[in-house]
C-alpha positions in Angstrom: 21.1 1.7 -8.2 17.9 -0.1 -9.4 15.2 -0.9 -6.9 11.8 -2.5 -7.5 8.9 -0.6 -6.0 6.3 -3.2 -5.3 3.5 -1.2 -6.9 1.7 -0.7 -10.2 0.0 2.5 -8.9 1.2 5.1 -11.4 0.3 8.0 -9.0 2.4 6.4 -6.2 5.3 5.6 -8.5 5.4 9.2 -9.8 5.2 10.6 -6.3 8.0 8.4 -5.0 10.3 9.0 -8.1 10.0 12.7 -7.5 11.5 12.2 -4.0 14.3 9.9 -4.9 17.8 11.1 -6.0 18.6 10.7 -9.7 21.0 7.8 -9.1 18.1 5.5 -7.9 16.0 4.1 -10.7 12.6 2.7 -9.8 11.2 -0.4 -11.5 7.5 -1.1 -11.2 6.0 -4.5 -10.7 5.0 -4.4 -14.4 8.6 -3.7 -15.3 9.7 -7.0 -13.8 6.8 -9.0 -15.2 4.9 -9.3 -11.9 1.3 -8.9 -13.2 -0.5 -10.7 -10.3 -2.1 -8.8 -7.4 0.2 -9.3 -4.4 -2.0 -10.5 -1.4 -2.4 -7.9 1.3 -3.7 -10.1 4.1 -1.9 -8.8 7.1 -3.7 -7.2 10.0 -1.5 -4.1 10.1 -0.1 -1.5 7.7 3.5 -2.7 8.6 2.5 -6.3 7.9 1.2 -5.5 4.4 4.4 -3.6 3.5 6.5 -6.6 4.6 4.3 -9.1 2.7 4.6 -7.1 -0.5 8.4 -6.6 -0.3 9.0 -10.3 0.7 6.8 -11.4 -2.2 8.9 -9.6 -4.8 12.2 -10.6 -3.2 11.3 -14.2 -2.8 9.6 -14.7 -6.2 11.7 -12.4 -8.4 15.0 -12.0 -6.5 15.2 -8.2 -6.6 16.2 -5.6 -4.1 12.8 -4.1 -3.4 10.8 -1.8 -1.3 7.0 -1.8 -0.8 4.7 0.6 1.0 1.4 0.3 2.6 -0.7 3.3 3.6 -3.8 3.7 5.8 -6.0 6.6 6.8 -6.7 6.3 10.6 -9.7 8.3 11.9 -9.8 8.8 15.6 -13.6 8.9 16.0 -13.9 5.6 14.1 -11.3 3.8 16.3 -8.6 4.0 13.6 -10.8 3.0 10.7 -10.4 2.5 7.8 -6.7 1.8 8.7 -5.4 -1.3 7.0 -8.6 -1.5 4.9 -8.3 2.0 3.5 -8.1 0.9 -0.2 -11.1 -1.4 0.1 -13.1 0.4 2.8 -16.3 0.4 0.7 -15.6 -2.9 -1.0 -13.2 -5.0 -3.1 -13.7 -2.7 -6.1 -11.3 -0.3 -4.4 -13.1 2.8 -5.6 -11.8 6.0 -4.0 -15.1 7.9 -4.3 -17.1 5.0 -2.7 -14.5 4.9 0.1 -14.7 8.7 0.7 -18.5 8.6 0.6 -18.6 5.8 3.2 -16.1 7.6 5.4 -18.1 10.9 5.2 -21.3 9.0 6.0 -19.7 7.3 9.0 -18.5 10.7 10.3 -21.8 12.5 9.7 -22.6 14.6 12.8 -19.3 13.8 14.4 -17.4 16.8 15.8 -14.1 14.9 16.3 -12.7 14.7 12.8 -9.0 14.1 13.7 -7.2 11.7 11.4 -3.8 10.8 10.2 -2.3 9.2 7.2 0.4 6.5 8.0 2.8 5.0 5.5 5.2 2.2 6.2 7.9 1.4 3.7 9.6 -2.0 3.9 13.0 -2.2 2.2 14.6 -5.6 1.4 18.2 -4.9 0.5 21.3 -7.2 0.7 19.5 -9.8 2.8 18.3 -7.3 5.4 14.9 -5.8 6.0 14.4 -2.2 7.2 11.1 -0.3 8.0 10.5 3.4 7.6 7.3 5.1 8.9 5.8 8.5 8.0 2.7 9.9 9.7 0.9 13.2 9.0 -1.8 14.4 11.3 -4.8 16.4 10.1 -8.6 16.2 9.8 -11.4 15.0 7.6 -13.5 17.8 6.1 -17.2 17.4 5.3 -17.0 17.5 1.5 -14.6 16.6 -1.3 -12.5 19.5 -2.5 -9.7 19.4 -5.2 -8.8 17.3 -8.2 -5.1 16.4 -7.6 -3.8 13.4 -5.8 -5.7 10.2 -5.3 -7.4 8.1 -2.6 -8.7 10.2 0.3 -6.8 13.3 -0.7 -10.0 15.4 -1.5 -11.2 15.1 2.1 -8.0 15.3 4.2 -6.4 18.6 5.4 -3.1 18.4 7.1 -2.5 20.2 10.4 -1.3 23.7 9.7 -2.8 23.8 6.2 -6.1 25.1 4.9 -6.1 23.1 1.6 -6.9 19.5 1.1 -4.1 17.2 -0.2 -6.1 17.2 -3.5 -5.7 21.0 -3.8 -1.9 20.8 -3.4 0.4 20.2 -6.3 2.2 16.9 -6.3 5.4 18.7 -5.3 3.7 20.5 -2.4 2.1 17.3 -1.2 5.3 15.3 -1.5 7.1 17.6 0.9 4.7 17.1 3.8 2.9 13.9 3.1 3.1 10.6 5.1 4.6 8.9 2.0 7.1 11.8 1.6 8.2 11.5 5.2 8.7 7.8 4.9 10.6 8.1 1.6 12.9 10.8 3.1 13.9 8.2 5.7 14.4 5.6 3.0 16.6 8.0 1.0 18.6 8.9 4.1 19.2 5.3 4.8 20.2 4.5 1.1 22.5 7.6 1.1 24.4 6.6 4.3 
C-alpha cells in the first residue's frame, strides 16, 4: 500500500516510517510534486491535520494522511498549542520557539505540559482521526541533541531524560506521534 504523508519534514517522515509495517510505503509531498506550503490556518490541531490531508486528496487525488502536533503548556493556558511551530515567529525556528517558551515560564513552578498529535487519514472516500497525547513537563534548559522542535526541553512523565536525549527508536515508542501512528497502523491492519 502506498500512502502520501502530507509532510516534507524529513525528521517526521523518518520517525513515522520506523513505526509503519513494511507493506506500507510512505510518499512525501516532494515525492508527489507538491512543493507549495499547505496552509495551516485552522484554530485547532485537529483542524490543521484535516486541512493538510484534504489539500493533498483534493489537489492530487492520493490516499493520504497528515498530522499536526502542538505542545500545550498548562501554566500558559495551552500555549503554544496550534502555534507551536511558529510560536516565536513565521521563521519557524526551534531554538527561538524554545527560548520564548522558557522566557514565558521563567519563575513558574507549574511546568506541566503535553504533546498532542492528531493524524487525519483520507482513505477510500472516508476520513478518520487518530490522537496521541504524552504528558510531561518543561525543564529549565535545553538538554540533548536528538529529535527536533521542543524535544530538548520536554521530559515525559516517568522519564528522567528529555526527548532529545532519547534515541529515535526510544522516543517513537512513547511519543505523542508514536501513539497516534500506532492507532493509524491498527486501523490500516484491521
